[in-house]
Kinemage of the C-alpha trace (Angstrom):
@kinemage 1
@onewidth
@group {chain A} dominant
@subgroup {mainchain}
@vectorlist {calphas} color= white
{ca met a 1} P -0.075 0.132 0.063
{ca asp a 2} L 1.447 3.159 -0.914
{ca leu a 3} L 1.940 5.915 1.534
{ca ile a 4} L 1.138 9.392 1.070
{ca phe a 5} L 2.422 12.169 3.199
{ca tyr a 6} L -0.285 14.776 3.572
{ca leu a 7} L 0.076 18.796 4.685
{ca gly a 8} L -2.981 20.311 4.181
{ca asp a 9} L -6.075 21.662 6.200
{ca asn a 10} L -7.626 19.935 9.167
{ca asp a 11} L -11.108 18.631 8.013
{ca gln a 12} L -9.578 15.404 6.790
{ca lys a 13} L -12.056 15.055 3.909
{ca leu a 14} L -8.828 14.651 1.293
{ca pro a 15} L -7.411 12.390 3.789
{ca arg a 16} L -10.604 9.876 3.791
{ca phe a 17} L -10.970 10.110 0.092
{ca leu a 18} L -7.377 9.081 -0.724
{ca glu a 19} L -7.922 6.260 1.757
{ca arg a 20} L -11.192 4.963 0.400
{ca leu a 21} L -8.685 5.220 -2.804
{ca gly a 22} L -6.638 2.389 -1.373
{ca tyr a 23} L -4.083 4.763 0.041
{ca ala a 24} L -2.379 5.110 3.433
{ca val a 25} L -2.635 8.287 4.545
{ca leu a 26} L 0.037 10.208 7.094
{ca gly a 27} L -0.169 13.679 8.281
{ca ala a 28} L 1.943 15.902 9.929
{ca ser a 29} L 1.754 16.199 13.946
{ca asn a 30} L 2.262 19.143 16.074
{ca asn a 31} L 4.119 17.492 18.378
{ca val a 32} L 6.978 16.230 15.812
{ca ala a 33} L 9.092 18.334 14.151
{ca leu a 34} L 9.275 17.482 10.254
{ca pro a 35} L 12.571 16.445 9.651
{ca asp a 36} L 12.337 14.312 12.616
{ca leu a 37} L 9.392 12.484 10.935
{ca leu a 38} L 10.367 12.224 7.639
{ca thr a 39} L 13.653 10.878 9.116
{ca arg a 40} L 12.029 8.165 10.891
{ca thr a 41} L 9.363 6.993 8.009
{ca asn a 42} L 9.692 6.115 4.107
{ca val a 43} L 6.916 7.958 2.015
{ca asp a 44} L 5.781 7.359 -1.639
{ca leu a 45} L 4.174 10.821 -2.575
{ca ile a 46} L 3.856 14.266 -1.032
{ca leu a 47} L 0.870 15.860 -1.093
{ca ile a 48} L 0.518 19.685 -0.576
{ca asp a 49} L -2.163 21.629 -0.304
{ca gly a 50} L -1.250 24.920 -0.924
{ca arg a 51} L -4.506 26.598 -0.229
{ca ala a 52} L -3.937 26.013 3.320
{ca met a 53} L 0.023 26.030 3.468
{ca gly a 54} L 0.519 29.230 2.426
{ca asp a 55} L 4.284 29.494 1.340
{ca val a 56} L 4.712 25.739 -0.750
{ca gly a 57} L 7.595 27.292 -2.166
{ca asp a 58} L 9.604 26.791 0.935
{ca leu a 59} L 8.151 23.749 1.766
{ca cys a 60} L 9.071 22.123 -1.377
{ca ala a 61} L 12.625 23.746 -1.591
{ca phe a 62} L 12.620 21.988 1.953
{ca phe a 63} L 11.716 18.485 0.844
{ca arg a 64} L 14.112 19.001 -2.075
{ca ser a 65} L 17.329 19.413 0.268
{ca gln a 66} L 16.305 16.149 2.251
{ca asp a 67} L 18.378 13.243 1.554
{ca asn a 68} L 15.166 10.956 2.027
{ca thr a 69} L 12.742 13.074 0.161
{ca arg a 70} L 14.856 14.475 -2.734
{ca gly a 71} L 13.097 12.220 -5.491
{ca ile a 72} L 10.021 11.684 -3.888
{ca pro a 73} L 6.898 12.871 -6.240
{ca ile a 74} L 5.385 15.958 -5.031
{ca val a 75} L 1.857 16.846 -5.815
{ca cys a 76} L 0.743 20.615 -4.708
{ca ile a 77} L -2.588 21.796 -5.014
{ca ser a 78} L -2.214 25.524 -6.041
{ca pro a 79} L -4.409 28.740 -5.071
{ca glu a 80} L -5.632 30.179 -8.150
{ca asn a 81} L -3.669 32.585 -9.921
{ca asn a 82} L -0.398 31.786 -7.778
{ca ser a 83} L 2.867 31.469 -9.793
{ca glu a 84} L 5.515 30.844 -7.252
{ca leu a 85} L 5.833 27.332 -7.939
{ca tyr a 86} L 6.779 28.083 -11.470
{ca glu a 87} L 10.416 28.774 -10.787
{ca pro a 88} L 12.821 26.678 -12.622
{ca asp a 89} L 14.378 25.693 -9.328
{ca ile a 90} L 10.697 24.606 -7.633
{ca ile a 91} L 9.374 22.612 -10.283
{ca glu a 92} L 11.441 19.421 -10.811
{ca lys a 93} L 9.280 16.661 -9.653
{ca val a 94} L 6.546 18.729 -8.727
{ca asp a 95} L 3.087 18.025 -10.011
{ca ile a 96} L 0.988 21.181 -9.868
{ca val a 97} L -2.898 20.695 -9.653
{ca gln a 98} L -4.519 24.031 -10.545
{ca ser a 99} L -7.681 25.191 -8.371
{ca pro a 100} L -10.248 24.798 -8.978
{ca phe a 101} L -10.169 21.389 -9.982
{ca ser a 102} L -11.921 17.916 -9.658
{ca val a 103} L -11.090 14.734 -7.090
{ca gly a 104} L -10.737 12.687 -10.107
{ca thr a 105} L -8.221 14.853 -11.746
{ca leu a 106} L -6.020 15.220 -8.505
{ca ala a 107} L -6.443 10.805 -8.086
{ca gly a 108} L -5.143 10.421 -11.773
{ca arg a 109} L -2.351 12.638 -10.692
{ca ile a 110} L -1.309 11.060 -7.849
{ca ala a 111} L -1.463 7.457 -9.360
{ca thr a 112} L 0.531 8.768 -12.551
{ca gln a 113} L 3.381 10.088 -10.184
{ca leu a 114} L 3.463 6.734 -8.271
{ca arg a 115} L 3.550 4.915 -11.344
{ca leu a 116} L 6.458 6.851 -13.072
{ca arg a 117} L 8.596 6.475 -9.909
{ca lys a 118} L 8.131 2.853 -9.513
{ca gln a 119} L 9.521 2.634 -13.501
{ca ala a 120} L 11.854 4.625 -12.520
{ca gly a 121} L 13.147 3.100 -9.607
{ca gly a 122} L 13.989 -0.192 -11.482
{ca asp a 123} L 16.311 1.980 -14.414
{ca gly a 124} L 19.391 2.431 -12.459
{ca leu a 125} L 20.968 1.821 -9.210
{ca glu a 126} L 20.686 5.745 -8.474
{ca gly a 127} L 17.676 5.575 -6.073
{ca thr a 128} L 17.226 6.860 -2.668
{ca leu a 129} L 16.876 5.131 0.174
{ca ala a 130} L 13.194 5.837 0.667
{ca glu a 131} L 12.943 4.505 -3.029
{ca ile a 132} L 14.374 1.354 -2.538
{ca asn a 133} L 12.503 0.925 0.775
{ca ala a 134} L 9.233 1.929 -1.181
{ca ala a 135} L 10.372 -0.575 -4.024
{ca leu a 136} L 10.805 -3.253 -1.382
{ca arg a 137} L 7.663 -2.568 0.752
{ca asp a 138} L 5.570 -2.927 -2.886
{ca his a 139} L 7.094 -5.999 -3.367
{ca asn a 140} L 6.664 -7.439 -0.139
{ca glu a 141} L 3.026 -6.280 -0.206
{ca arg a 142} L 2.391 -7.719 -3.557
{ca phe a 143} L 4.076 -11.010 -3.015
{ca lys a 144} L 1.962 -11.218 0.473
{ca lys a 145} L -1.068 -10.403 -1.847
{ca glu a 146} L 0.009 -13.509 -4.297
{ca leu a 147} L 0.354 -15.631 -1.433
{ca asp a 148} L -2.991 -14.807 0.340
{ca glu a 149} L -4.102 -15.475 -3.031
{ca ala a 150} L -2.798 -18.898 -3.325
{ca arg a 151} L -3.897 -19.925 -0.117
{ca glu a 152} L -7.581 -19.089 -1.006
{ca ile a 153} L -7.336 -21.228 -3.791
{ca gln a 154} L -5.526 -24.196 -2.195
{ca leu a 155} L -8.330 -24.106 0.775
{ca ser a 156} L -10.856 -23.744 -2.107
{ca leu a 157} L -10.164 -27.371 -3.244
{ca leu a 158} L -10.477 -28.803 0.198
{ca pro a 159} L -13.894 -30.076 0.801
{ca arg a 160} L -15.920 -27.174 2.232
{ca gln a 161} L -17.900 -29.297 5.135
{ca leu a 162} L -17.213 -33.046 5.848
{ca pro a 163} L -19.750 -35.724 4.940
{ca ala a 164} L -21.811 -36.473 7.642
{ca asp a 165} L -23.380 -39.797 8.452
{ca glu a 166} L -24.880 -41.419 11.850
{ca arg a 167} L -23.048 -44.751 11.119
{ca phe a 168} L -19.454 -42.924 11.162
{ca glu a 169} L -17.615 -40.005 12.251
{ca leu a 170} L -15.027 -38.061 10.225
{ca ala a 171} L -12.495 -36.214 11.648
{ca val a 172} L -9.524 -33.972 10.156
{ca ser a 173} L -6.274 -31.989 10.950
{ca tyr a 174} L -4.841 -29.881 8.216
{ca glu a 175} L -1.444 -27.897 9.397
{ca pro a 176} L 0.806 -26.532 6.389
{ca leu a 177} L 3.983 -25.547 7.432
{ca glu a 178} L 3.460 -22.040 5.658
{ca glu a 179} L 0.897 -20.083 4.510
{ca val a 180} L 0.524 -22.526 1.663
{ca gly a 181} L 1.143 -26.322 1.556
{ca gly a 182} L 1.884 -29.492 -0.720
{ca asp a 183} L -0.645 -31.758 1.442
{ca trp a 184} L -4.089 -32.105 0.578
{ca tyr a 185} L -6.982 -34.122 1.416
{ca phe a 186} L -10.767 -34.502 0.257
{ca ala a 187} L -13.917 -36.435 1.098
{ca ser a 188} L -16.964 -37.266 -0.575
{ca val a 189} L -19.719 -39.686 -0.519
{ca asp a 190} L -20.576 -41.434 -3.960
{ca val a 191} L -23.994 -42.118 -5.130
{ca val a 192} L -24.320 -45.277 -3.448
{ca gly a 193} L -23.553 -44.046 -0.047
{ca lys a 194} L -19.949 -44.799 0.233
{ca leu a 195} L -17.125 -42.673 1.928
{ca ala a 196} L -14.556 -41.723 -0.612
{ca leu a 197} L -11.176 -40.521 1.154
{ca gln a 198} L -8.058 -39.099 -0.804
{ca ile a 199} L -4.690 -37.481 0.947
{ca ala a 200} L -1.603 -36.570 -0.685
{ca asp a 201} L 1.678 -35.069 -0.316
{ca val a 202} L 3.790 -33.320 -2.973
{ca ser a 203} L 7.519 -33.075 -2.577
{ca gly a 204} L 8.477 -29.858 -0.954
{ca his a 205} L 6.229 -27.098 0.606
{ca gly a 206} L 5.318 -23.581 -0.344
{ca leu a 207} L 3.728 -21.750 -3.535
{ca ser a 208} L 5.258 -24.514 -5.864
{ca ala a 209} L 4.196 -27.457 -4.156
{ca ala a 210} L 0.800 -25.838 -3.512
{ca phe a 211} L 0.432 -25.568 -7.238
{ca ile a 212} L 1.106 -28.934 -7.942
{ca gly a 213} L -1.101 -30.276 -5.118
{ca ser a 214} L -3.705 -28.194 -7.597
{ca met a 215} L -2.743 -30.093 -10.360
{ca thr a 216} L -3.048 -33.389 -8.472
{ca lys a 217} L -6.666 -32.340 -7.289
{ca leu a 218} L -7.749 -31.320 -10.597
{ca ala a 219} L -7.051 -34.404 -12.286
{ca met a 220} L -8.608 -36.781 -9.156
{ca thr a 221} L -11.625 -34.688 -10.438
{ca ala a 222} L -11.107 -35.680 -13.695
{ca ser a 223} L -10.628 -38.852 -13.208
{ca asp a 224} L -13.864 -39.913 -12.224
{ca arg a 225} L -12.684 -43.334 -10.969
{ca asn a 226} L -14.432 -44.870 -7.987
{ca lys a 227} L -12.195 -47.577 -6.968
{ca pro a 228} L -9.106 -46.450 -5.355
{ca asn a 229} L -6.335 -48.397 -7.605
{ca glu a 230} L -8.088 -47.333 -10.634
{ca leu a 231} L -8.462 -43.934 -9.800
{ca leu a 232} L -4.628 -43.655 -8.981
{ca ala a 233} L -4.026 -45.417 -12.252
{ca gln a 234} L -6.226 -42.705 -14.423
{ca met a 235} L -4.494 -39.743 -12.576
{ca asn a 236} L -1.142 -41.145 -12.944
{ca arg a 237} L -1.543 -41.406 -16.690
{ca leu a 238} L -2.981 -37.745 -16.447
{ca leu a 239} L 0.058 -36.369 -14.394
{ca gln a 240} L 2.843 -38.258 -15.710
{ca ala a 241} L 3.512 -35.627 -18.427
{ca gln a 242} L 2.546 -32.758 -16.198
{ca val a 243} L 4.844 -32.993 -12.827
{ca pro a 244} L 7.956 -31.454 -12.923
{ca ser a 245} L 11.179 -33.120 -13.155
{ca gly a 246} L 12.682 -33.758 -9.831
{ca arg a 247} L 9.079 -33.327 -7.977
{ca phe a 248} L 6.594 -35.938 -6.949
{ca val a 249} L 3.406 -36.892 -5.636
{ca thr a 250} L 2.629 -39.505 -2.964
{ca met a 251} L -1.007 -40.647 -2.671
{ca gly a 252} L -3.430 -42.614 -0.786
{ca ala a 253} L -7.011 -43.441 -2.062
{ca cys a 254} L -9.674 -45.173 0.397
{ca leu a 255} L -13.211 -46.118 -0.269
{ca tyr a 256} L -15.469 -47.337 2.763
{ca asp a 257} L -18.704 -48.768 2.924
{ca pro a 258} L -20.905 -47.762 5.906
{ca lys a 259} L -23.206 -50.068 5.204
{ca ser a 260} L -20.876 -53.308 5.545
{ca gly a 261} L -17.519 -51.928 7.104
{ca lys a 262} L -15.849 -52.488 4.193
{ca val a 263} L -12.192 -50.790 3.367
{ca gln a 264} L -10.473 -50.457 0.005
{ca trp a 265} L -7.408 -48.631 0.027
{ca ser a 266} L -4.424 -48.095 -2.422
{ca arg a 267} L -1.390 -45.893 -2.430
{ca ala a 268} L 1.151 -44.393 -4.537
{ca gly a 269} L 4.425 -44.035 -2.654
{ca his a 270} L 2.485 -42.769 0.261
{ca pro a 271} L 2.631 -44.162 4.164
{ca pro a 272} L 0.239 -47.088 4.699
{ca ala a 273} L -3.194 -46.550 6.095
{ca leu a 274} L -3.611 -47.640 9.620
{ca val a 275} L -7.039 -49.757 11.064
{ca leu a 276} L -7.241 -49.814 14.695
{ca ser a 277} L -9.301 -52.711 15.826
{ca arg a 278} L -11.013 -52.867 19.363
{ca asn a 279} L -11.557 -56.984 19.902
{ca pro a 280} L -8.962 -57.895 19.672
{ca leu a 281} L -6.875 -54.454 20.051
{ca glu a 282} L -4.558 -54.069 17.452
{ca val a 283} L -3.392 -51.885 14.968
{ca arg a 284} L -2.972 -53.133 11.319
{ca gln a 285} L -1.148 -51.702 8.643
{ca leu a 286} L -3.162 -51.415 5.016
{ca met a 287} L 0.262 -51.705 2.727
{ca gly a 288} L -0.083 -51.892 -1.395
{ca asp a 289} L 2.355 -51.509 -3.949
{ca gly a 290} L 2.760 -48.533 -6.047
{ca phe a 291} L 5.221 -45.580 -7.249
{ca pro a 292} L 4.380 -41.840 -6.801
{ca ile a 293} L 2.174 -40.082 -9.110
{ca gly a 294} L 4.095 -38.926 -12.132
{ca phe a 295} L 6.918 -41.635 -11.873
{ca asp a 296} L 5.441 -44.171 -14.387
{ca glu a 297} L 2.957 -43.501 -17.132
{ca ala a 298} L 2.105 -47.453 -16.797
{ca gly a 299} L 2.272 -47.535 -13.329
{ca arg a 300} L 0.162 -50.571 -11.354
{ca phe a 301} L -1.284 -49.675 -7.798
{ca ser a 302} L -2.438 -52.938 -5.550
{ca leu a 303} L -6.163 -52.632 -4.103
{ca glu a 304} L -5.962 -53.631 -0.173
{ca glu a 305} L -9.435 -54.668 1.973
{ca asp a 306} L -9.988 -54.687 5.665
{ca gln a 307} L -12.913 -54.688 7.847
{ca leu a 308} L -14.136 -52.403 10.166
{ca gln a 309} L -16.034 -53.218 13.146
{ca pro a 310} L -18.332 -50.929 15.135
{ca gly a 311} L -15.891 -48.821 17.211
{ca asp a 312} L -12.905 -49.168 15.155
{ca ala a 313} L -10.873 -46.798 12.947
{ca leu a 314} L -9.162 -45.528 10.099
{ca leu a 315} L -6.311 -43.351 10.041
{ca leu a 316} L -4.640 -41.690 7.133
{ca phe a 317} L -1.688 -39.779 7.349
{ca thr a 318} L 1.072 -37.666 5.744
{ca asp a 319} L 4.650 -38.251 6.299
{ca gly a 320} L 4.888 -35.097 8.024
{ca ile a 321} L 4.278 -36.329 11.348
{ca ser a 322} L 5.992 -39.840 10.876
{ca glu a 323} L 9.339 -38.119 10.017
{ca ala a 324} L 8.978 -35.151 12.702
{ca gln a 325} L 11.853 -35.442 15.104
{ca asn a 326} L 12.484 -34.156 18.915
{ca arg a 327} L 15.545 -32.406 20.197
{ca ala a 328} L 17.387 -36.197 20.235
{ca met a 329} L 16.579 -36.768 16.444
{ca ala a 330} L 14.307 -39.728 16.691
{ca ser a 331} L 11.704 -39.824 14.334
{ca tyr a 332} L 7.987 -40.087 15.761
{ca gly a 333} L 7.610 -42.919 13.429
{ca ile a 334} L 4.448 -45.236 12.051
{ca his a 335} L 5.047 -47.159 15.306
{ca arg a 336} L 4.530 -44.037 17.603
{ca ile a 337} L 1.333 -43.255 15.650
{ca ala a 338} L -0.303 -46.714 15.923
{ca ser a 339} L 0.758 -46.538 19.642
{ca ala a 340} L -1.182 -43.468 20.515
{ca leu a 341} L -4.164 -44.736 18.094
{ca ser a 342} L -4.360 -47.590 20.172
{ca arg a 343} L -4.343 -45.645 23.235
{ca thr a 344} L -7.256 -43.554 22.390
{ca ser a 345} L -10.428 -44.467 24.325
{ca pro a 346} L -13.360 -46.671 23.038
{ca ser a 347} L -15.668 -43.888 24.120
{ca ser a 348} L -13.929 -41.269 22.359
{ca ser a 349} L -14.867 -39.390 19.093
{ca ala a 350} L -13.047 -39.224 16.098
{ca ser a 351} L -12.198 -35.326 16.925
{ca glu a 352} L -11.312 -36.849 20.260
{ca met a 353} L -9.130 -39.295 18.922
{ca leu a 354} L -7.115 -37.293 16.889
{ca arg a 355} L -6.725 -34.491 19.435
{ca phe a 356} L -5.104 -37.292 21.480
{ca ile a 357} L -2.454 -38.619 18.795
{ca leu a 358} L -1.654 -34.970 18.209
{ca asp a 359} L -1.276 -34.577 22.064
{ca asp a 360} L 1.048 -37.105 21.968
{ca phe a 361} L 2.779 -36.068 18.798
{ca asn a 362} L 3.625 -32.646 20.361
{ca ala a 363} L 4.984 -33.683 23.197
{ca phe a 364} L 7.228 -36.032 21.867
{ca arg a 365} L 8.578 -33.305 19.260
{ca gln a 366} L 9.685 -31.125 22.451
{ca glu a 367} L 8.481 -27.822 20.636
{ca arg a 368} L 10.735 -28.564 17.986
{ca leu a 369} L 9.671 -26.693 14.739
{ca leu a 370} L 8.437 -28.690 12.042
{ca arg a 371} L 9.627 -29.089 8.665
{ca asp a 372} L 6.882 -30.697 6.712
{ca asp a 373} L 3.127 -29.985 6.374
{ca val a 374} L 0.966 -32.587 8.568
{ca thr a 375} L -2.427 -33.696 7.945
{ca leu a 376} L -4.379 -36.454 9.492
{ca val a 377} L -7.744 -38.117 8.170
{ca leu a 378} L -9.946 -40.462 10.873
{ca val a 379} L -12.900 -42.845 10.056
{ca lys a 380} L -14.771 -44.180 13.280
{ca arg a 381} L -16.771 -46.519 12.609
{ca gln a 382} L -20.260 -45.922 14.748
{ca arg a 383} L -22.475 -48.804 14.426
């Protein structure tokens, strides 16, 4: 956001108009000397209302004498029939708006001066410190805006709400390492009432991983396959030529039938799914063969099957949790995930079970910073 330093009357109509246009406006303070204020603040443009300020020639001369404002554009509203600003030593980089004027004319002059300043700042190495700071601030704000937009796009790829059914509970924990990440998940119910779950992890994180993750999600939608191994095979064919060299996508796909409790699972280089059985108490790994998405156009993915009884649960996760380390450099590992899952209470809800696993995980890592996105999806059979 461009910062305009305003010198004028006190009714604030003009500053409020500029703020509605998207500018930040800084006014002079009676308690702070003007040189001190400008030394501490990097402004993008100076706006002087000569109708209220009197001798604007001296003001312009002052700004041109200061190192951090010498190259800052000045727009000056000149009183009617005033000619003092037209002296050659004052006119440099001063855009004069003669009264009377329209607010549209003033807004156009301000926008033009800001645009010219930014263009000139990239032509050489002679910009002032204020100009360099202004350019950096502009780049940072533009990058943040793009990052926010990328995060909105990524979040739009996730389910807006989780499927609900009295026969099962579904809970998710999604924690990207940065504003945007490479993990994504999806949950939907097909035409015959089966719950389809997908979880994916793009190598790396940040904007590039989020972009590839978006491609993967779109490929899943375009595949139009229900059976997990067929879905992964079709996605692999679509993406094999699209995934950049050196990048890959691991993925797990599951189809759960709430009527029978039957689970079908396939994976593409992804960590195994975990099945919690309450009677007898044990945790089984659902393995399956298959390279990550994009490795081989003719990739084959095996189909694994299991069964959930009432009270049992199925857990899908990305390796951000299994490969996370504590201060002793030990990995949390699949065995600790399975142990935490087995210690959840039979009376706990799906959300409470996930919370228990994450609490155990956070205690293990001893506040060590995460190095990857962490995503978990848990289904608990109710009846």
